[in-house]
N, C-alpha and C positions, 0 to 999 in steps of 0.2 A: 512214846512208845504206844503200841497199839497191841491189843491180844488177838487179832487176826493173825492167822500162821502164813509166816511170810512164804513167797516161793523161792527165794535163794539162800542157801546157807553159802556161808562165807568162814574158812578156817585159818586160822592166823595161830602165828606159834605163841604169842602171849596179850594180853589186851589190859590194860593200855602201856605201850611203851614207848618211853620219849626217845629213844632210838630210831624209833619210824613210825614219827609222825608224817611222813610221805604218804603211810598208809591209811593213818586217817584223814589225810587231806584229800584223799580217791576217798573214801567211803562217805566220807560227809558229802563231798560234791555228786556222787551217785545217788545216795538218800536224796538231797535236797533237787536231781533230775528226777525224781518218781519213783527211784527202783527200790521194794520192800525186800531186807534179807534180814537173817540171824546171823550174830558172828558167833562161832565155833572158836573156842582159845586151848590151847595144848596146855598152858601153863596157867599160873595166877600169876598178878601183877607182882612185881618185887620192886620199880622205882616208886620211891617217895614223894613224887611230885609229877603233875598230869600236865599237858597243853590243851589251850584253848578249843583246839579243835576236838579233844576227846569229851568235851560236856555237852557241845553242840551235836554230839552223834543221838540220834534216839533208837536205834536198831537195840533189839534184846543182845545179851552177850550172855553165853551158856558157857562153862566151865567143863573140860572133858575132865577125865580121873588124870591127875599129871602122872603118875604111875599107878598102875592097876592095882598092887596092892594096898591104894589108900583106900580104895572102896569096891572091896571085894564083891560084895552081894550085888552094887550095882553092874559090876562088871558079868559075874557070874548068870546074871539074867539077861545081860544084852547078847551073851555069848551062846547062850542056849535059845534064844530068839533068830539070832543070826541063821542060826542052821535050817531053820524055815524058811528061810528067804529064796526068793527063785533064783538071785544070782551068788548064793553059797558055795556051790560048787567051782563056779570061774573065779570068784574071791579067793578061795581056798588053794586052788590049784597054782594062783598067782603069785599067793604070799609064798608058799611050798618053794615055789621057782627062787623067788628072792632068797628066802631063808638060806637055801643051799650056797649062795654066791655073797653071802652075809646074817649070817648067824648071829647077832647080837642082840643083846637085850632091848636097845635101840628099836630093831627093827619089830620083835615083840610085842613092846608095847604099841607100837603104831598099829598094830594089826585090830588088839584090846580096845585103844581106843577108837578106832574106824567101827567095830560090832557095837560099841556102846552110842556112838552118831549114829549109824545107820538103825538102830532100834529106836532111837529118840525122837531122829525126824520127823517131822509134822508129815499125815499123809497126802497133804499138800504142797513139801518140797519137788520141786521141777529142774534143780539142778544145782552144782556145788563147784563153786570157787575157791581156790586158792592161794594166801601169799607165801607166795617164794617154791620153790620144784622140791626142795629137798622133803624135807620130814613131812611139813602141812600137807602138799602133794601126796605124798605116801597115804596118809591119811582119808584125803579127799577121793584117792581113787580106789583103794579097795572098797570105802562108803559107798561111791558112787555104782561099784559093781554090784556090791552086795542088792542096792536097792534097785540097780535096772536103772540110772539115771546118769547124764552126762556133766563132764566135769571138765573144769578149765583152772587155767594158772596162772600168776603173774611171776617173773622171774627177774631176780635182781642181779646179787652178784656172785656172795658166797655159795649159794642154793647151785649156780649153775658149773661154778670151778672148784669146788669141794666134792662133786657127786661123782661117781663114778660113769663112764660113756655110757656100760648095756643100762644102766637105769634112767640115764637121760634119753637113751633111744626107745626104748618100751613105754616110757610115759608122754614121748613125742609119735608113737607111732600109731594110725587107726587099730592095727593090725594086732595090737598088744594092749587093746583096752587104755589107748593115747586119750590124750587131753582133745575135745573139740578144739578147743582153741588156743592158743597162749599169749600172754604179751610179756614184752621184756622192755628195760627201761633205756636201753642204750642200741643204737646203730652195730654195735661191736656183740651184744652178746645175740640180739637178732640174728647174724649174718653165721656165727657159730651156732647157734640151735637149729635154723634152716639146714645146714650141712648134717645134720646128724637125722633127721626123718624124710620119710617118704612122702610130707605132705606140709610142706614149706609153705603151703601159703596159708596154712592156720594160723606160724607165726608171725606176729604184729609187735613195730614198733610202736610203744606207747611212751614218749618221755614222758615223767611225773611232771616236769614243770611245774611252775607255781603259780598261787593263787593269787594274785598281786592285789587283790581287795585284803586279803588281810594284813599287808605292810604296808608301812609309811613311805611318804613319798622320800626322796633321799634327803640327808640333811644339806644346808649350805655349805660345802665343804671352802674352807679358804687353805691357800697354797703355803703349807710351812714352810720355812727357812731351811739351808740344812743345817744349819747349830741347833734347833728348834731339835726337844727329844723324840723317838723316834719308837711309836704305839704299836707292835705288831698282836696280832691275837690267830690262833686255833681253837677250831670245835669239834671235836670227834671223839668215840671212844679210845681208852690206852689202848689198843690192841695191835698186833705186829704189822697190818697190813695197812696202819695209818700212819707208820715212820716216825715216830715223834721222836725214837732215841737218834736219830741221825739229825732231826730239826736240834735238840738239844746240842749235841755236840756241834753243829754247826753255829748254833749261839755262842759256844764257847770258844769258838773261833774267830770272834768280830772284837776288832781291835778294842785296845780298853778306854781307848779316849771316845766310841762309839757311843752316846746316851740312846743305849735302848731298853726297850721292856717289852716282857713277852708276857699275855694270859692266855692261861688252858682252860678250856670249857667243856665239860664231861669227864663221865667216872670212865672205869672198864678193870682190866685184873691187872695191867701194870701200872697203874698211878703210884702206887711209892716204890716197885723198881725206877720209875721215871723220876720222883722224888729226887730218889740218893744217887741216880747217876748225876742229878743238877745241882748236888749237894757236895760230888765230888768234885765236879770241873768248879765249885766256887764262885757260880751264876746265882744262886737259889735268891740271893736278895734283890735280882732286876726280874722275877718270874711270880705273877700272880696264878694260884690253880684256885680256880673257882668251884669245879667237881659240876657237879649236873644243875642246870639252871634251864628256866621255863622261856619260853620264847621271847617273852617281853623282854628279861634280862640278856638274852643272846643279843635281841637286837638294838638293845641299848649298847650294848659292847660294841658292835659292831660300828654302831654311827661316832663312836669316841676314839677308832682304832684306825691307824694308818697304811694298813696292810693287813692283807687275810693271807695264812700261809696252812698249807696243806701238804705234806711230804708224803703222800702216799706211795704204796710200792707194793708188790705181788709177795707173798709171806710164804713160807718157805712150802705149807700146807695147798699152794695154789690159789687161798682165799686173794681177792680183790675188791678195790672200789670197783663202783661201776661210773654211774655219773652222781657224786654224791650233792644232795640238794641245798647242803650248806653254801657251796659254791655261788649256786646263783641266788640263795638268801643273799649274801656277802655282796652280790652283783648288784642286787636291788637297794640298796644304801649309799652305790657308787663307792664301795669299797674294795681297792686295787688288788689284783690277785696273781699269788704268786703257788702255784702247785708242780706238779709232776706228769710226765706224757703217760700214763700208764690208764690199760683199760681204756674207757670212752671218756676221759676225760680232755682228752683235744678236741669232743665234739662239740664244746663249751669253748674252752681256751684255745684262740688260736696265737699261740707265743708271738710276743712283740704286736698283737693288735688290739687281742682281748685281756690279755694278761701277758705274763711269761710262767712257760714250763723251762724245768729246769732239771740236770738230773738230781737222783737223790744222797747221790755222795754227800758229808758235812762240808766239801770245801764249795763245791759248787753252789749248795745251798746261800751258805757265805755271803758269797757273791755274789749272787743274786738280791740277798737284802740289801749289802752295800749299796747295791746300784739305785733301787729305790730311794733311799734315806739319800744319796749323794746327787739325784737328779730330783729336784722336788715337783716337775712337769711330767713327767714319766708316769706315775701312779694315777693322778688323775686323768691324764690322756686317755689311758688302757680303763681306766674302772668306769669313763664317758662310753668307750664300743662296747664295754661289756655287759652296762646297764640297757643299751638299743639293740644289742643283741637278744637278753631276755625278753624286751618288749615284743620281739619281732617274731623267736623262735621259739619261744620256750615255756608259754605260758600254758597253765591247763586246761584250758577248756578244749582244746581240739583232741587231747588224747580222751577225757573224758566219753566226748561225743564216741567216738571210738569205740570205748569199751562199752558202753551203754550199748551200743549197736549190736553187739558181741554177744554180752550177756542176754539182751534180751529175746536174740537169738535162740541164743540156745536152750532160755527155760521153755522157748516155743516147741524146740524140738524136744523136752524132755514133758512137755505136758501131753 
C-alpha cells in the first residue's frame, strides 16, 4: 500500500466478498499491470473467510457509511461540502429525476454516499469505475457528476436484469451523464446493453476468464466403473436463480439402487429451506452441506468429484446468472459439467461437446445425471473438450488488457 493518492477510485458493493472473487481476480490483475487505485466499498464485510486473492491486493480500502444514520457528522459535512462543488446543481437535478421514479431509502442513501465519496476523494482522482450497474454505479455516477469526473462500470447479471430500463438507458447514454465506457462479462449481456444506448461502441465484452496460474493442473482421473459410487457437487449461493430446489427434487427422483452423493458448497438465505426440502425427500444422508469454503477447499472438492451440477434459472424478479466463473473453475480440473441453457452459460458449454445443458425440470436433471453415471466415458470426453476451450478462449489476460486500455484512456480524459 502506498500513501500516494491513486488516480482511480473503484466502487464495489462490499469488500472482501467470497461470492465475488471474479472482482478480486480482476483488481489484482489490474494492480499487477501497473494501475493504481483505491477501493470504495458501500458495505463492510460479512464473510468469515477470505480468498487468497484478497490478501494479494495492495490497494487502500475505504468504507462509505453503509447507512447514513451510522455516521451523521461525516454525512452532514459531506453534504454541505457537496453544495460548493461545481457539479452539484447537475447532480442534484439527476438525483431528483431519479427520485421521482424511485423514491426509496436505497436511492436516498446512494446520493448521501456519493456526497461522502465526492467530498473525500483525493484531488488527484481522475476517474471512477464501479463494479455492478445498479447501486454501485448510482453512487459512482452521482459522485462523478459532483466532481466533474468521467466514470465507467462493469456489469454482470442481477444488476442488469433487475434494473429498470429507464435507469439503464440513462447510465448508458452520453446525454444523461452516462458512463465513459462499460464492460460486461458475456456477449448475451453486451448485446442487451448495446440495444439501450445511443453509443453502443462504449460497451465492451470482457469475459472474466480465469487466471490459470492460480489453479493446479487437473488431476489424473481414472475412469470410474458403472458400479462405482457417483460423486456430484455444486458451488453457489442458496438463492432462487441457482435452482437448487429443482436439483434437490431431481436427486429425490434417482433410483434407490443408484449409489450417489451430492456435496453443496456455499451459503445463502435459502440454506435452511433447502436442507428441510432434502429432509422431506429422505435424502439428507446422501448430501454433504459444506457451507462457505475458501478456494483451496473448493478446488479439492472438484478434484474428488465426478460431476459438477449448476441448474441455473431465471428468478421471478428477472435475476439470473451471467457466465458463472465456477463452471470454468470446474473445467480447469477436468470435472464434467451439467448445467442449463440460461443467459450466457451456452457461451462456454456447448451441449454434447463441452458439457451437457438440460432443462431445469427435476425429471430432466435426474435423467441427465443418470446419463453421466451410466456412461463412464461421457464425462471425461466432455471435460477434456471443456478444458481445451477454457485454455483457448477463456483465460483472463485478454480481458485485463482491454480493461487496462479503457481505464487508462478514461483517466487521461479526466486529467
